[in-house]
C-alpha positions as CSV (number, residue, x, y, z in Angstrom):
1,L,54.1,23.8,-82.3
2,D,51.3,24.2,-79.9
3,G,48.7,22.6,-82.1
4,H,48.9,19.4,-80.1
5,K,47.4,21.2,-77.1
6,Y,44.2,21.9,-79.0
7,V,43.9,18.4,-80.6
8,P,46.0,16.1,-78.3
9,D,44.6,12.9,-79.7
10,D,45.2,13.7,-83.4
11,V,47.7,11.0,-84.3
12,D,48.6,12.8,-87.6
13,L,49.4,15.9,-85.7
14,I,51.4,14.0,-83.1
15,A,53.4,12.3,-85.8
16,L,54.1,15.5,-87.7
17,L,55.1,17.4,-84.5
18,A,57.4,14.5,-83.5
19,D,59.1,14.5,-87.0
20,V,59.6,18.3,-86.9
21,L,61.1,18.1,-83.4
22,W,63.3,15.1,-84.3
23,D,64.6,16.9,-87.4
24,S,65.3,20.0,-85.3
25,D,67.5,17.9,-82.9
26,Q,64.9,18.0,-80.2
27,Q,64.8,14.2,-79.8
28,S,63.7,14.1,-76.2
29,L,60.7,16.4,-76.9
30,A,59.8,14.3,-80.0
31,L,59.9,11.1,-77.9
32,N,57.8,12.7,-75.2
33,H,55.1,13.6,-77.7
34,L,55.2,10.1,-79.2
35,Q,55.0,8.5,-75.7
36,N,52.0,10.7,-74.9
37,G,50.5,9.7,-78.2
38,V,50.8,6.0,-77.3
39,K,49.1,6.7,-74.0
40,T,46.1,8.2,-75.7
41,N,46.2,6.0,-78.8
42,P,47.7,2.7,-77.5
43,S,46.7,0.7,-80.7
44,N,47.9,3.2,-83.2
45,V,50.4,1.4,-85.3
46,A,51.9,4.5,-86.9
47,I,52.7,6.1,-83.6
48,L,54.0,2.8,-82.1
49,A,56.2,2.2,-85.1
50,R,57.6,5.8,-85.2
51,L,58.3,5.7,-81.4
52,G,60.0,2.3,-81.8
53,R,62.2,3.7,-84.7
54,Y,63.2,6.8,-82.8
55,L,63.9,4.9,-79.6
56,F,66.1,2.5,-81.7
57,E,68.0,5.5,-83.2
58,T,68.7,6.9,-79.7
59,G,70.1,3.5,-78.6
60,E,67.1,2.4,-76.5
61,R,66.8,-0.8,-78.3
62,D,64.9,-2.8,-75.7
63,A,62.2,-0.1,-75.5
64,A,62.2,0.1,-79.3
65,R,61.7,-3.7,-79.7
66,F,58.7,-3.5,-77.2
67,H,56.9,-0.8,-79.2
68,L,57.7,-2.3,-82.6
69,A,56.5,-5.7,-81.4
70,R,53.2,-4.1,-80.3
71,A,52.8,-2.5,-83.7
72,E,53.7,-5.8,-85.5
73,A,51.0,-7.6,-83.4
74,I,48.4,-5.1,-84.5
75,S,49.1,-4.6,-88.1
76,P,52.3,-6.2,-89.6
77,R,51.7,-4.6,-93.0
78,D,51.2,-1.0,-91.9
79,P,53.1,1.4,-94.1
80,E,54.7,3.3,-91.1
81,L,55.8,0.0,-89.6
82,I,57.4,-1.1,-92.9
83,K,59.1,2.3,-93.2
84,S,60.5,1.9,-89.6
85,R,61.7,-1.6,-90.3
86,T,63.5,-0.4,-93.4
87,I,65.2,2.4,-91.7
88,I,66.3,0.2,-88.8
89,A,67.6,-2.5,-91.2
90,N,69.7,0.2,-93.0
91,I,71.1,1.4,-89.6
92,L,72.0,-2.2,-88.7
93,S,73.6,-2.9,-92.1
94,S,75.8,0.1,-91.7
95,E,77.1,-0.8,-88.2
């Protein structure tokens, strides 16, 4: 899990690490890594969308909307953004 220290700007590594941490119930660490990823890669739609989705899942919906809107403005057809929208739609439909 220390790979990000050696390649801190690698968005694939950031995304993978965030997913592993999220799935291991370490949500705050996952969010920290994604937020750092956005700082170093502010136009990366995959990182923005994943951060938006995870923020939405933690109930931080205003922050989620902000990041998802940024991703949407850059590339509305990005696969990670589409995946995030689908997951959020499923959450909303089950509420």
